[in-house]
C-alpha positions as CSV (number, residue, x, y, z in Angstrom):
1,M,-4.4,-18.8,-27.1
2,T,-3.0,-21.8,-25.3
3,E,-2.6,-22.1,-21.5
4,Q,1.2,-22.0,-22.0
5,N,1.0,-18.8,-24.0
6,K,-1.2,-17.1,-21.4
7,A,1.2,-18.1,-18.7
8,K,4.1,-16.6,-20.6
9,I,2.2,-13.4,-21.1
10,E,1.3,-13.2,-17.4
11,D,4.9,-14.1,-16.4
12,K,6.2,-11.2,-18.5
13,H,3.6,-8.8,-17.2
14,Q,4.4,-9.8,-13.6
15,A,8.2,-9.6,-14.3
16,I,7.7,-6.0,-15.5
17,L,5.8,-5.1,-12.3
18,D,8.2,-6.8,-10.0
19,T,11.2,-5.2,-11.7
20,T,9.6,-1.8,-11.6
21,L,8.9,-2.1,-7.9
22,R,12.5,-3.1,-7.2
23,L,14.1,-0.4,-9.4
24,V,11.8,2.5,-8.2
25,S,12.4,1.4,-4.6
26,E,16.1,1.6,-5.1
27,R,16.4,4.4,-7.6
28,G,13.2,6.5,-7.5
29,F,10.8,7.2,-10.3
30,H,12.9,9.6,-12.4
31,D,16.0,7.5,-12.4
32,T,14.2,4.4,-13.6
33,P,13.7,4.6,-17.3
34,M,11.5,2.2,-19.3
35,S,14.6,0.9,-21.1
36,L,16.2,-0.2,-17.8
37,I,12.9,-1.8,-16.6
38,A,12.7,-3.8,-19.8
39,K,16.4,-4.9,-19.6
40,E,16.2,-5.9,-15.9
41,A,12.8,-7.7,-16.5
42,G,14.4,-9.7,-19.3
43,V,12.0,-8.5,-22.0
44,A,12.7,-6.7,-25.2
45,A,12.3,-2.9,-25.1
46,G,9.3,-2.9,-27.4
47,T,7.7,-5.7,-25.4
48,I,7.0,-3.5,-22.3
49,Y,4.8,-1.2,-24.5
50,R,2.5,-4.2,-25.3
51,Y,1.6,-4.2,-21.6
52,F,1.8,-0.6,-20.7
53,E,1.0,2.5,-22.9
54,N,3.8,4.5,-21.1
55,K,5.7,4.8,-17.8
56,D,2.8,6.6,-16.1
57,A,0.5,3.7,-17.0
58,L,3.0,1.2,-15.6
59,I,3.6,3.2,-12.4
60,N,-0.1,3.7,-11.9
61,E,-1.0,0.0,-12.4
62,L,1.7,-1.0,-10.0
63,F,0.5,1.4,-7.3
64,I,-3.1,0.3,-7.6
65,T,-2.1,-3.4,-7.5
66,L,0.0,-2.7,-4.2
67,K,-2.8,-0.6,-2.6
68,K,-5.4,-3.3,-3.3
69,E,-3.0,-5.9,-1.7
70,M,-2.5,-3.7,1.4
71,L,-6.2,-3.2,1.8
72,S,-6.7,-6.9,1.5
73,V,-4.0,-7.6,3.9
74,S,-5.3,-5.1,6.5
75,S,-8.6,-6.9,6.9
76,K,-6.9,-10.4,7.4
77,D,-8.3,-12.2,10.5
78,I,-10.9,-9.5,11.1
79,Q,-14.2,-11.1,12.3
80,P,-17.7,-9.6,12.4
81,T,-17.8,-10.1,16.1
82,D,-14.6,-8.0,16.7
83,T,-15.1,-4.8,18.6
84,P,-14.1,-1.7,16.8
85,K,-11.0,-1.5,19.0
86,E,-10.1,-5.1,18.1
87,M,-10.8,-4.5,14.4
88,F,-8.6,-1.4,14.3
89,R,-5.8,-3.2,16.3
90,K,-5.8,-6.1,13.7
91,M,-5.8,-3.7,10.8
92,W,-3.0,-1.7,12.3
93,R,-1.0,-4.8,13.0
94,N,-1.6,-6.3,9.6
95,Y,-0.4,-3.0,8.0
96,F,2.7,-2.9,10.2
97,D,3.6,-6.6,9.6
98,H,3.1,-6.2,5.8
99,C,5.4,-3.1,5.7
100,I,8.1,-4.9,7.5
101,K,7.9,-8.0,5.4
102,N,7.6,-5.9,2.1
103,P,9.8,-2.8,2.5
104,E,10.1,-2.2,-1.3
105,E,6.3,-2.0,-1.5
106,M,6.1,0.4,1.4
107,R,8.8,2.7,-0.2
108,F,7.1,2.6,-3.6
109,I,3.8,3.5,-2.2
110,E,5.3,6.3,0.0
111,Q,7.1,7.7,-3.0
112,F,4.0,7.5,-5.1
113,H,1.9,9.5,-2.5
114,N,4.6,12.2,-2.6
115,S,5.0,12.4,-6.3
116,P,3.3,14.1,-9.4
117,F,1.7,10.7,-10.1
118,Q,-0.8,11.4,-7.3
119,T,-3.3,13.2,-9.6
120,A,-6.9,14.1,-9.1
121,D,-8.0,11.0,-11.1
122,M,-5.8,8.8,-9.0
123,A,-7.3,10.4,-5.8
124,K,-10.8,9.4,-7.2
125,T,-9.6,5.8,-7.8
126,L,-8.2,5.7,-4.3
127,D,-11.4,7.0,-2.8
128,K,-13.3,4.2,-4.6
129,L,-10.9,1.6,-3.1
130,H,-11.3,3.1,0.3
131,E,-15.1,3.2,0.3
132,P,-15.6,0.1,2.5
133,T,-13.2,1.4,5.1
134,M,-14.7,4.9,4.9
135,G,-18.2,3.4,5.5
136,Q,-17.0,1.6,8.5
137,F,-15.3,4.7,9.8
138,N,-18.5,6.8,9.3
139,D,-20.5,4.1,11.0
140,M,-18.2,4.2,14.0
141,I,-18.5,8.0,14.2
142,A,-22.3,7.8,13.9
143,N,-22.4,5.3,16.7
144,G,-20.2,7.4,19.0
145,I,-17.3,5.0,18.9
146,L,-14.8,7.4,17.1
147,R,-14.5,11.1,17.4
148,D,-16.2,13.1,14.7
149,M,-13.1,13.9,12.4
150,P,-12.3,14.0,8.7
151,Y,-11.4,10.6,7.2
152,Q,-8.0,12.1,6.4
153,F,-7.3,12.2,10.0
154,F,-8.1,8.4,10.3
155,E,-5.7,7.8,7.3
156,I,-2.9,9.6,9.1
157,F,-3.4,7.6,12.3
158,G,-4.2,4.3,10.4
159,Y,-1.6,4.5,7.7
160,D,0.9,7.3,8.0
161,L,1.9,6.4,11.6
162,I,2.3,2.7,10.6
163,I,4.7,3.8,7.8
164,S,6.7,5.9,10.3
165,F,7.0,3.1,12.8
166,A,7.9,0.5,10.1
167,K,10.6,2.8,8.7
168,R,12.2,3.3,12.1
169,H,11.9,-0.4,12.9
170,L,13.6,-1.4,9.6
171,N,16.5,1.1,10.0
172,G,17.1,0.0,13.6
173,K,16.1,3.3,15.1
174,L,13.2,1.8,17.1
175,V,12.5,-1.9,17.9
176,M,8.8,-2.4,17.6
177,D,8.4,-5.6,19.7
178,D,4.9,-6.7,20.8
179,A,5.0,-4.5,23.9
180,M,6.1,-1.4,22.0
181,F,3.5,-2.0,19.3
182,E,0.7,-2.3,21.9
183,Q,1.8,0.9,23.6
184,A,1.8,2.8,20.3
185,Y,-1.6,1.2,19.4
186,E,-3.1,2.2,22.7
187,M,-2.0,5.8,22.3
188,V,-3.4,6.0,18.9
189,W,-6.8,4.4,19.9
190,Q,-7.1,7.0,22.7
191,L,-6.7,9.8,20.1
192,L,-9.4,8.3,17.9
193,K,-12.1,7.3,20.3
């Protein structure tokens, strides 16, 4: 296969993912049929099935892709010398900034978490993705830095609150400037430590 053909295949694959993200963010899962995704992505209806077995496979791949990206973004600029508080602040800020810059991704992920796509198999996949963060979390508990609590509590404070703040910021109900962000972060850190 030539490099040009590989690039075309990758472009079609990415076009399908990008279109799915946009349509699901606008219309929801159930009002986004594969035929519309193919049409909007500019590929033939049958072409989409060369890349994805069915809609579930497409939605799941997009979700995992976005989660991996968010996990990567969350660790941006974190240094081994950072204190746990600095590390959590950077992670929290990175999540918030990413959500503000990528509202479609945030809406898609939130819809996914509240949908039938969130299966036991997907939960296992997510646990695997979160293993490094869970390890850090458990180390901080063992070292007395964080309260002893289930990892799910940490997810609520580390993820769910960011989504809530980002949604309110995007719809104009709350302007999260730097001072407001720091105030929110300090309150959450006090709950965790």
